[in-house]
Structure formats: structure tokens, C-alpha cells
C-alpha positions as CSV (number, residue, x, y, z in Angstrom):
1,M,-31.5,-22.6,1.3
2,R,-28.3,-24.7,0.5
3,I,-29.1,-27.4,3.2
4,L,-33.1,-27.4,2.2
5,R,-32.1,-28.0,-1.5
6,E,-29.3,-30.6,0.1
7,L,-31.8,-32.4,2.1
8,L,-34.2,-32.5,-1.1
9,A,-31.6,-34.3,-3.4
10,V,-31.4,-37.0,-0.8
11,A,-34.9,-37.4,0.2
12,G,-36.4,-37.3,-3.2
13,K,-39.4,-35.0,-4.1
14,K,-41.9,-37.3,-4.0
15,A,-41.0,-38.6,-0.5
16,V,-41.6,-35.3,1.2
17,L,-44.5,-34.8,-0.7
18,D,-46.1,-37.6,0.5
19,R,-45.7,-36.8,4.0
20,L,-47.4,-33.3,3.2
21,N,-50.8,-32.9,4.8
22,D,-51.8,-30.8,1.4
23,K,-54.4,-32.3,-0.7
24,N,-54.9,-28.9,-2.6
25,G,-50.9,-28.1,-3.3
26,T,-51.5,-24.6,-2.5
27,S,-49.7,-24.4,1.4
28,L,-46.8,-22.5,2.1
29,T,-44.8,-25.5,2.4
30,R,-45.3,-26.9,-1.0
31,K,-44.9,-23.3,-2.6
32,L,-41.2,-23.8,-0.7
33,I,-40.4,-26.9,-2.1
34,E,-40.8,-25.8,-5.6
35,L,-38.8,-22.4,-4.9
36,A,-36.0,-24.5,-3.7
37,E,-35.6,-26.8,-6.9
38,D,-34.3,-23.5,-8.6
39,P,-31.0,-23.3,-7.7
40,D,-30.1,-19.7,-8.9
41,L,-33.0,-18.5,-6.7
42,S,-31.4,-16.3,-3.6
43,E,-32.9,-16.8,-0.6
44,D,-34.3,-12.9,0.0
45,N,-36.2,-13.8,-3.4
46,V,-37.8,-16.9,-2.1
47,A,-39.2,-14.6,1.3
48,K,-40.3,-12.2,-1.0
49,R,-42.4,-14.9,-2.9
50,L,-43.6,-16.3,0.2
51,Y,-44.5,-13.5,2.2
52,G,-44.3,-10.4,0.0
53,P,-42.2,-7.6,-1.8
54,T,-41.1,-6.0,2.2
55,A,-39.8,-9.8,3.6
56,N,-36.4,-11.3,3.4
57,R,-34.5,-14.0,4.9
58,K,-34.4,-13.0,8.7
59,L,-38.2,-13.0,8.5
60,A,-39.4,-14.7,11.6
61,A,-42.4,-16.5,9.6
62,Y,-39.9,-17.8,7.2
63,K,-37.7,-19.0,9.3
64,T,-40.0,-21.3,10.9
65,L,-41.2,-22.4,7.8
66,K,-37.8,-23.7,6.4
67,S,-37.4,-25.5,10.1
68,R,-40.9,-27.2,9.4
69,L,-39.9,-28.2,5.9
70,K,-36.5,-29.8,7.7
71,E,-38.3,-32.0,9.8
72,I,-40.3,-33.2,7.0
73,M,-37.4,-34.1,5.0
74,I,-35.4,-35.6,7.7
75,V,-38.5,-37.8,8.0
76,A,-38.7,-38.2,4.5
77,I,-34.9,-39.7,4.2
78,Q,-35.7,-41.8,7.6
79,K,-38.8,-43.2,6.4
80,G,-39.0,-42.9,2.5
81,K,-38.4,-44.8,-0.1
82,V,-35.9,-47.6,-0.1
83,M,-32.6,-47.4,-2.2
84,E,-31.2,-50.0,-3.8
85,L,-28.3,-51.2,-2.6
86,D,-25.0,-51.0,-5.0
87,Y,-21.6,-52.2,-4.0
88,S,-20.2,-51.6,-7.4
89,N,-17.4,-49.0,-6.5
90,Y,-16.4,-47.3,-3.5
91,N,-18.8,-44.0,-3.4
92,A,-21.9,-46.7,-4.1
93,A,-20.6,-49.1,-1.5
94,Y,-19.8,-46.3,1.1
95,E,-23.6,-45.3,0.5
96,S,-24.9,-48.6,0.6
97,G,-23.1,-49.3,3.5
98,F,-24.0,-46.5,5.7
99,R,-27.6,-47.1,5.1
100,Q,-27.9,-50.7,6.1
101,L,-25.4,-49.8,9.3
102,F,-28.6,-47.3,9.9
103,T,-31.1,-49.9,9.1
104,I,-29.3,-52.0,11.6
105,Q,-28.9,-49.7,14.5
106,I,-32.8,-49.3,14.2
107,L,-33.7,-53.2,13.9
108,L,-31.0,-53.4,17.5
109,V,-32.9,-50.6,18.9
110,S,-36.2,-52.5,18.1
111,G,-35.0,-55.7,19.5
112,A,-35.1,-57.6,15.9
113,Y,-31.1,-58.8,17.0
114,N,-31.3,-62.2,14.3
115,A,-32.0,-59.6,11.7
116,A,-29.7,-56.9,12.1
117,R,-26.9,-60.0,12.9
118,E,-27.6,-61.4,9.4
119,I,-27.6,-57.5,8.0
120,A,-24.9,-56.8,9.1
121,K,-23.1,-59.8,8.2
122,Q,-24.3,-59.6,4.6
123,T,-22.9,-56.0,4.7
124,F,-19.7,-56.3,6.1
125,Y,-18.5,-58.8,3.8
126,S,-19.9,-56.5,0.9
127,V,-17.9,-53.5,2.1
128,R,-15.1,-55.2,3.8
129,E,-12.8,-54.8,0.6
130,Y,-13.1,-51.3,0.1
131,E,-11.5,-50.4,3.9
132,I,-13.6,-47.9,4.8
133,I,-12.4,-47.8,7.9
134,P,-15.5,-46.2,10.2
135,L,-18.3,-48.3,8.4
136,N,-15.7,-51.9,8.9
137,H,-15.4,-50.8,12.8
138,S,-18.8,-50.2,13.5
139,L,-20.0,-53.4,11.4
140,S,-17.7,-55.8,13.0
141,N,-18.2,-54.3,16.7
142,H,-21.9,-55.2,15.6
143,L,-20.9,-58.5,14.7
144,A,-18.7,-59.4,17.5
145,Y,-21.6,-58.6,20.2
146,L,-24.5,-60.0,18.0
147,Y,-22.5,-63.6,18.0
148,L,-22.0,-63.1,21.9
149,G,-25.6,-62.0,22.5
150,V,-27.8,-64.3,19.7
151,G,-26.7,-67.5,19.2
152,Y,-23.7,-67.5,21.2
153,N,-20.6,-68.8,18.6
154,E,-17.1,-68.2,20.5
155,Q,-15.0,-69.0,17.7
156,L,-17.0,-66.2,15.4
157,V,-17.0,-63.9,18.6
158,E,-12.9,-64.2,18.5
159,K,-12.9,-63.7,14.6
160,Y,-14.6,-60.5,14.9
161,N,-13.0,-59.5,18.0
162,D,-9.7,-59.7,16.1
163,I,-11.0,-58.0,12.6
164,N,-12.7,-55.1,15.1
165,R,-9.3,-54.7,17.1
166,Y,-7.3,-54.0,13.9
167,Y,-10.4,-51.2,12.8
168,S,-10.0,-50.0,16.1
169,K,-6.0,-49.0,15.7
170,A,-6.6,-48.0,12.1
171,L,-9.7,-46.0,13.2
172,Y,-7.2,-44.2,16.0
173,E,-5.1,-43.2,13.3
174,L,-7.0,-42.3,10.8
175,S,-8.8,-39.8,13.3
176,K,-5.1,-38.7,14.1
177,L,-4.5,-38.0,11.0
178,D,-7.5,-36.0,10.9
179,N,-6.6,-33.7,13.7
180,R,-3.6,-33.3,11.7
181,Y,-5.3,-32.6,8.4
182,R,-7.8,-29.7,10.3
183,E,-5.2,-28.1,12.2
184,V,-3.1,-27.8,8.9
185,R,-5.8,-26.4,7.3
186,D,-6.7,-24.3,10.1
187,M,-3.5,-23.1,9.4
188,T,-3.7,-22.1,6.3
189,Y,-7.2,-20.5,6.6
190,A,-5.7,-18.1,9.8
191,H,-3.1,-16.8,7.7
192,R,-1.3,-16.1,11.5
193,K,1.5,-18.3,9.9
194,T,3.9,-18.1,7.1
195,F,3.2,-20.3,4.8
196,S,7.3,-22.0,5.3
197,E,6.2,-22.0,9.0
198,V,2.8,-24.0,8.4
199,G,4.8,-26.4,5.6
200,R,7.7,-27.3,8.2
201,R,4.6,-28.0,11.0
202,T,3.1,-30.1,8.3
203,L,6.3,-31.9,7.4
204,E,6.7,-33.2,10.9
205,Y,3.4,-34.2,11.3
206,L,3.9,-36.1,8.9
207,E,6.8,-38.6,10.7
208,E,3.8,-39.3,13.1
209,F,2.6,-41.9,10.5
210,K,5.8,-42.9,9.1
211,E,4.7,-46.7,9.8
212,S,1.0,-46.6,9.7
213,R,1.2,-45.6,6.1
214,K,2.9,-48.8,5.5
215,T,0.7,-51.0,7.5
216,Y,-2.5,-49.3,5.8
217,E,-1.1,-49.0,2.1
218,H,-4.7,-50.6,0.8
219,V,-6.5,-48.1,2.7
220,S,-7.7,-45.4,0.2
221,Q,-9.5,-43.4,2.8
222,F,-5.9,-43.2,4.6
223,Q,-3.6,-43.4,1.9
224,G,-5.6,-40.2,0.6
225,M,-5.2,-38.4,3.3
226,V,-1.5,-39.0,4.0
227,Y,-0.4,-38.1,0.2
228,S,-2.5,-34.9,0.7
229,L,-1.1,-34.0,3.9
230,E,2.3,-34.5,2.3
231,I,1.7,-32.5,-0.8
232,T,0.5,-29.5,1.2
233,G,3.7,-29.5,3.4
234,L,6.0,-29.9,0.4
235,M,4.2,-27.2,-1.2
236,Y,4.1,-24.6,1.8
237,A,8.3,-25.5,2.3
238,G,8.8,-24.6,-1.2
239,K,9.5,-28.2,-2.4
240,Y,7.4,-28.2,-5.3
241,R,8.7,-30.8,-7.8
242,E,8.7,-33.3,-4.8
243,A,5.2,-32.5,-4.3
244,I,4.3,-33.1,-8.1
245,E,6.4,-36.5,-7.8
246,S,4.6,-37.1,-4.5
247,S,1.2,-36.4,-6.3
248,K,2.3,-38.9,-8.8
249,E,2.9,-41.5,-6.4
250,G,-0.1,-41.2,-4.6
251,E,-2.1,-42.0,-7.7
252,K,-0.5,-45.0,-8.4
253,V,-0.9,-45.9,-4.4
254,L,-4.8,-45.0,-4.5
255,R,-5.2,-47.0,-8.0
256,N,-4.1,-50.0,-6.6
257,C,-6.6,-49.6,-3.2
258,K,-9.7,-52.1,-3.9
259,G,-12.3,-48.9,-5.8
260,A,-10.6,-45.8,-4.2
261,S,-12.5,-43.0,-4.8
262,H,-12.6,-40.9,-7.8
263,S,-13.1,-37.8,-5.3
264,V,-9.4,-38.7,-3.6
265,I,-8.0,-39.2,-6.9
266,N,-9.1,-36.1,-8.1
267,F,-8.4,-34.3,-5.0
268,L,-4.6,-35.2,-5.4
269,L,-4.9,-33.8,-9.1
270,L,-6.0,-30.6,-8.0
271,N,-2.8,-30.8,-5.2
272,R,-0.5,-31.3,-8.5
273,L,-2.4,-28.5,-10.4
274,E,-1.4,-26.3,-7.3
275,S,2.2,-27.6,-6.8
276,I,3.0,-26.9,-11.0
277,L,1.5,-23.8,-10.2
278,K,3.7,-22.7,-7.6
279,A,6.6,-24.6,-9.4
280,E,6.0,-22.3,-12.3
281,N,5.8,-24.5,-15.4
282,F,3.2,-23.0,-17.7
283,E,3.2,-25.7,-20.4
284,L,3.1,-28.7,-17.7
285,G,0.7,-26.8,-15.9
286,R,-1.6,-25.9,-19.2
287,S,-1.4,-29.6,-20.1
288,E,-2.2,-30.9,-16.7
289,I,-5.6,-28.5,-16.7
290,A,-6.4,-29.6,-19.9
291,S,-6.7,-33.3,-18.6
292,A,-8.7,-32.1,-15.3
293,Y,-11.1,-30.2,-17.9
294,E,-11.9,-33.5,-19.2
295,V,-12.1,-35.6,-16.2
296,L,-13.8,-33.2,-13.7
297,P,-17.2,-32.0,-13.9
298,K,-17.2,-28.3,-15.1
299,N,-20.3,-27.4,-12.9
300,S,-19.1,-28.5,-9.8
301,I,-16.5,-27.2,-6.9
302,N,-13.4,-29.2,-8.3
303,G,-14.4,-27.9,-12.0
304,I,-14.6,-24.0,-10.4
305,K,-11.1,-24.9,-9.1
306,V,-9.5,-26.2,-12.1
307,V,-10.5,-22.9,-13.8
308,E,-8.8,-21.1,-10.9
309,Y,-5.6,-22.7,-11.7
310,A,-5.7,-21.7,-15.1
311,I,-6.3,-17.7,-14.4
312,R,-3.6,-17.8,-11.4
313,L,-1.2,-20.0,-14.0
314,G,-1.9,-17.4,-16.6
315,L,-1.2,-14.2,-14.3
316,R,1.8,-15.8,-12.5
317,M,3.5,-16.7,-16.0
318,Q,2.2,-13.6,-17.7
319,E,0.2,-15.4,-19.9
320,F,-2.2,-13.0,-19.5
321,D,-4.7,-14.1,-22.4
322,Y,-5.1,-17.2,-21.3
323,A,-6.3,-16.2,-17.6
324,Y,-8.8,-14.0,-19.4
325,L,-10.1,-16.4,-21.3
326,A,-10.6,-19.0,-18.5
327,L,-12.3,-16.0,-16.7
328,A,-14.7,-14.6,-19.3
329,N,-15.5,-18.7,-20.2
330,L,-16.4,-19.4,-16.8
331,N,-19.8,-19.5,-15.7
332,R,-20.2,-17.1,-13.4
333,R,-23.5,-18.3,-11.2
334,L,-21.6,-21.3,-10.4
335,I,-19.1,-19.4,-8.0
336,N,-22.0,-17.8,-6.0
337,R,-24.0,-21.1,-5.6
338,L,-20.8,-23.4,-4.8
339,L,-18.4,-20.9,-3.0
340,T,-18.4,-19.9,0.6
341,P,-18.6,-16.1,1.1
342,R,-15.0,-15.9,1.7
343,H,-13.5,-18.4,-1.2
344,Q,-16.1,-15.7,-3.1
345,E,-13.7,-12.8,-1.9
346,Y,-10.4,-14.7,-3.4
347,W,-11.9,-15.1,-6.9
348,K,-12.9,-11.4,-6.8
349,I,-9.1,-10.3,-6.2
350,W,-8.2,-12.8,-9.4
351,E,-11.3,-10.9,-11.3
352,A,-9.4,-7.4,-10.3
353,Y,-6.0,-8.4,-11.4
354,V,-7.7,-9.4,-14.9
355,N,-9.4,-6.4,-15.1
356,F,-6.5,-4.3,-14.4
357,L,-4.4,-5.7,-17.0
358,V,-7.3,-4.9,-19.4
359,V,-6.8,-0.9,-18.5
360,A,-3.0,-1.3,-18.5
361,G,-3.1,-2.6,-21.6
362,R,-1.3,-5.8,-21.4
363,I,-4.7,-7.6,-22.4
364,E,-6.2,-6.4,-25.5
365,P,-9.0,-8.5,-25.8
366,K,-10.3,-9.9,-29.4
367,E,-13.5,-9.5,-30.9
368,D,-14.2,-13.1,-30.6
369,W,-13.8,-13.5,-27.3
370,A,-16.3,-14.4,-24.8
371,K,-16.4,-10.7,-22.4
372,L,-15.9,-10.3,-19.1
373,P,-18.6,-8.4,-16.8
374,K,-18.2,-4.9,-16.2
375,F,-15.9,-4.3,-13.3
376,K,-16.0,-1.5,-11.0
377,F,-13.1,-1.0,-8.9
378,A,-14.6,1.1,-6.4
379,R,-16.8,-1.2,-5.4
380,F,-14.0,-3.7,-5.3
381,F,-11.6,-1.9,-3.3
382,N,-14.7,-1.2,-0.5
383,N,-16.0,-4.8,-0.4
384,V,-13.5,-7.3,0.5
385,P,-14.0,-7.2,4.2
386,S,-12.4,-10.7,5.8
387,Y,-8.7,-9.1,4.2
388,S,-9.0,-6.2,6.5
389,R,-7.4,-8.0,9.1
390,N,-4.9,-10.5,7.5
391,K,-1.8,-8.4,7.8
392,N,0.4,-10.6,5.8
393,G,-1.4,-12.4,3.4
394,M,-4.2,-11.0,0.6
395,N,-4.7,-7.9,1.9
396,I,-0.9,-7.5,0.5
397,P,-2.5,-7.9,-3.2
398,I,-5.4,-5.6,-2.6
399,L,-3.5,-2.4,-1.5
400,I,-0.6,-2.8,-4.0
401,L,-3.9,-3.1,-6.5
402,Q,-5.1,-0.1,-5.1
403,A,-2.2,2.1,-5.9
404,L,-1.3,0.7,-9.1
405,Y,-5.2,1.2,-10.6
406,F,-4.9,4.7,-9.5
407,I,-0.9,5.7,-11.2
408,V,-2.7,4.2,-14.4
409,E,-5.9,6.1,-14.1
410,G,-3.9,9.1,-13.2
411,K,-5.4,9.8,-9.9
412,Y,-2.0,10.6,-8.2
413,G,-3.8,12.4,-5.2
414,K,-5.5,8.9,-4.1
415,V,-2.2,7.4,-4.4
416,V,-0.4,10.3,-2.1
417,D,-3.3,9.9,0.3
418,R,-2.0,6.2,1.1
419,T,1.5,6.8,1.1
420,E,2.0,6.9,5.0
421,A,-0.4,4.2,5.3
422,L,1.9,2.0,2.7
423,E,5.2,3.0,4.8
424,R,3.2,2.0,8.2
425,Y,2.3,-1.2,6.9
426,C,5.8,-2.1,5.7
427,S,7.5,-1.0,9.2
428,R,5.1,-3.4,10.8
429,Y,3.8,-6.2,9.0
430,L,6.7,-6.9,6.3
431,K,10.2,-7.1,8.3
432,D,11.0,-10.9,7.8
433,D,12.9,-12.2,4.8
434,E,9.9,-14.2,3.7
435,N,8.3,-10.6,3.0
436,L,11.2,-9.0,1.4
437,R,9.5,-8.6,-2.1
438,H,6.6,-7.5,-0.7
439,N,8.0,-4.6,1.2
440,C,10.3,-3.5,-1.8
441,F,7.3,-3.2,-3.9
442,F,5.7,-1.4,-1.5
443,K,8.8,0.9,-0.9
444,L,8.9,1.4,-4.8
445,L,5.6,2.3,-4.6
446,V,6.3,5.0,-2.1
447,I,9.8,6.2,-4.1
448,T,7.2,6.8,-6.7
449,V,5.3,9.2,-4.5
450,Q,8.3,10.8,-3.2
451,A,9.3,11.6,-7.0
452,N,6.7,13.0,-7.6
453,F,5.6,10.5,-10.3
454,H,8.1,11.6,-12.6
455,K,9.7,8.9,-14.5
456,G,13.3,9.3,-14.6
457,A,13.6,10.4,-11.0
458,T,11.6,7.3,-9.7
459,E,13.8,4.8,-12.0
460,R,16.9,6.4,-10.6
461,K,15.7,6.6,-6.6
462,A,14.3,3.0,-7.2
463,T,17.3,1.0,-8.4
464,T,18.7,0.0,-5.1
465,V,15.3,-1.6,-4.0
466,Y,14.5,-3.1,-7.1
467,N,17.6,-4.8,-7.4
468,R,17.0,-6.1,-3.6
469,M,13.7,-7.4,-5.0
470,I,14.7,-9.1,-7.3
471,N,17.5,-10.8,-5.9
472,A,15.2,-11.7,-3.1
473,K,15.0,-15.9,-2.5
474,E,11.8,-15.9,-0.9
475,R,8.5,-15.3,-3.1
476,S,4.9,-16.3,-1.8
477,I,3.0,-16.7,-5.1
478,D,-0.3,-17.3,-3.3
479,I,0.1,-13.1,-2.5
480,E,2.3,-11.5,-5.4
481,I,-0.4,-12.9,-7.7
482,V,1.5,-10.8,-11.1
483,P,5.3,-11.0,-10.7
484,Y,6.1,-7.4,-9.1
485,E,8.6,-6.9,-11.8
486,V,5.8,-7.4,-14.4
487,L,3.5,-4.8,-12.0
488,W,6.5,-2.4,-12.0
489,D,6.9,-2.3,-15.6
490,I,3.1,-1.2,-16.0
491,V,3.8,1.9,-13.2
492,L,6.9,3.0,-15.3
493,E,4.9,2.8,-18.2
494,H,2.3,5.7,-16.9
495,L,4.3,7.9,-15.3
496,T,4.7,10.0,-18.4
497,V,5.8,14.5,-18.0
498,E,2.1,15.1,-19.1
499,R,0.7,13.1,-16.1
500,R,3.0,14.7,-13.6
501,A,2.4,18.0,-14.7
502,R,-1.4,17.2,-14.3
503,A,-1.2,15.2,-11.0
504,V,0.6,18.2,-9.5
505,S,-1.8,20.6,-10.3
506,K,-4.5,18.3,-8.7
507,D,-2.2,18.1,-5.6
508,H,-2.0,22.2,-5.5
509,A,-5.9,22.6,-6.5
510,G,-6.5,19.8,-3.8
């Protein structure tokens, strides 16, 4: 449904309806258009409304109907209403310029060369100062060929050849930068390398663009990506304060570019929030988040991202009420509507930790606060499939939370059942220095089981491992969502004599 909704938004409902052969307005295609306008309606529910209560999105007839509507929408976009051209800002120039480029290509195929040349010339000088590299490259290329053919003009051929040569080099550098940027994102999402390895590799990539970032200092598209790459590399390398400064510098550079896209500047703002989070500066983070709330639309992916930073900052800096309120006041429908299933799973983890802190007594919601929806831990533990293969990444906080939740709930038998798995996990996946804190915390949980959940014995046996943990230099705050010191305090708080006796009786009974 997301694709249909996007196509409908671009084409416009009237243009789509004009192309339907549906005088009575009763066709299934017409009904599908109406249903697509409801952003909260799931695909399965749409299929049921069209084909009955047993239907779902996998129904062959429903798939065929969707394909037919897609074709109608694409035709409406290509031949529908003429959009008013606007070159007043970067985003408008980008859209209008590429619309005109499409028109030029249609005219060239149709043999209308003079018209194509005039439109290309007008468009090029309307968009040129925005330095939209792919657009300027294509327009200058068309103009060089058109002045070579129709109404040959040697001077103008040479002029546009020189311009196109400049944009060809710029396009090559941008393509190279694009490739490096995707490689970094892929390394990040795949979780096959440690964050420090990704950071080191990213900063090495950045050296390739040392000269080109000077050459194209007024090209917002290029500068935005370079600074984003630099900030990412610095963050993963643990150089958070440098990343914050890079973000500020990048914003200044972009504001000196002609009509820099707000989306690029906002992207740097989000990167700055990420850097502040990793620098663990709550006051600066709260201030920047408050500013971001005013700049970024709440009902957008970027708006959700700001809420994410607020939750993570609160959890990390032990400002748990702040994290709770950020989560409780979020329009939760936006998560399912705007985020991919994989990113929705990240949200489930943060939500689980907030709810756990409520269960553990570290958050005591006030009567006038917004309420969190009911959270079922059993369902959460059974429904985070993407992380089962991620052995040194986001699988870690889930395994830890499982043990913590059962300890707080007094379900010691279930913790005992997982002891062997925790020990095996440590030996296989958490051996290196970067994983030392994770390794130590897993061992603390194992020690808790070995001490039969006796508070005094646990504290005595855990002293050496605990000290190793708090003295560890490396820490990954993406994985260590709440500081392990806090989580260990919660464990000790819930190891009482009464609970130990109850656990022992349960184990014997089992």
C-alpha cells in the first residue's frame, strides 16, 4: 500500500480518476483508490474490504488489481496535470528541473529539437546555481549536443562542453562518494564489523575526497554527504566531540551553498544529536532535542528520530522520566506507518527497557502523565527475529533484558535455564576488548545464578568481575542501552532472602 499511496500523492487523485473508465464510480479500482487514502488501513484490511473477510494481501485478484492501479497512476503522472514550475528554493528547483528534463527527453524522442533546446537552456539557467550535479550534468550534455546539431554554434558547443566536463568530474566524485556512503551504511546495518572498525574504515574512505571537498565547496549535495560520512566515521571511532564540531561546521558550509536543501541540513542536525548522545551530555542533548522538535515535523520520519534520541538519551543518562515521557507522548501509529519492520524492532527494544524500568521501580509514572500501552514481555522475547543472528550486536540487550526481567519477577528457574546459554554466548561472541563490558555483565548474571540468587554471596563473588567492568575503556552505548552499573544495582535490589527461598523451592519442585 505504501507504493500506491506515494503514487497517488504524486499523480493527484483527480488525474488518476480522469483515467478510469468508471462512470458510475463503483469499480474495484475506484474503491481501492478510496481505501488507499486512509493511511492507517493495513494491506490485509484493504483486501478484506474489497474481496471479503477471508481475503488478505496475498490474494491473486488483489495483487492483479494493485498492479492495474499502479499502471494507471504512472500514466497519470506522465500525462496528467502540468505542474507550475518553481525555482525559488533547492527542493522546488530539484523537482521542477527534473520534470523539465523529462519533458526534454520526450521532446527529443519526438524530434522537437528546437523546443527541447529552448527548454533545456531556460531550465539550466534556472537551476544552475543550486549545483544539483546530476541535473546540471544532463542539461549541459543535452545543450552541447543540441547546439552541435540544430542551428550549429561552435562557440556554444565549446561552452557547454566545458561546463559538461566540469559536471562529469563532479558526477564521478559524487558517484564515488555515494558508493562509499552505501558501503558504510551496509557495514553498519549488517553488524558484521565492530563500530570502531566501521569508524576506522569510514575515515579512511574520507581521505579519498580531501581535494574534491575543496573543489566542490559550494555544492550542497556533495558537502552534505561528505560531512555526514565524516560525522559517522568520527562517531564510530569514539571521537564524539569532534563529530559535534564537524556537524556544526558542516551546517555553516551548507548555509553558504546556494539554497541548500533543508533535508540535508536536518540530516546533519540528526547526526549531531547522535554524537551528543554518544558523548553522554544530557543538558546539551536536551537543548538540541528541544530545538529539533521546533524544526522537524512531528509526523515525519525525522520527527520520530528526534523522539528516538530523547528516549535513548534519557535511558543512557539515567534521566528515566525524560525517556518515559518521550515514549508515552509519541503518536505510536507513526512507527508502523513510516518505519520499516527492522527499525520497528529497534523501537520494541527501547520500549521494552522503559517498561522494564517501570516494573523494576526506577520509573514511577505520575497521575497526570500520558500512559504507556500495555506491554507484554513474553511476546517481546518471542518476536524479535532479526537479532537472533546478530551475535555481537542488538541481540545482547535482549538476552540481558530477559534475565533481568525474570530476576525482578522472581522467576529464578527461568534464569537458571538460560545460564548455560549465557556462558556459551560469552565464550563465543564476547571475547575481545571492545566487548569487555558486555562480557563482564553476562558473567555477573552467571555469578548471580551460581550464588543461588543470594544477595550477599552474589556481591562477594561478583566484586572482581564488577571492577573489571567499570574500569573497561571501551563501551558501546548503542548496545548498552541502560548503563550496566544501574542494571546491576537493580539485580542486587531484587535478591532478597525471601525471594531466594522461594526460588530454591521452585527449583526443587521443578
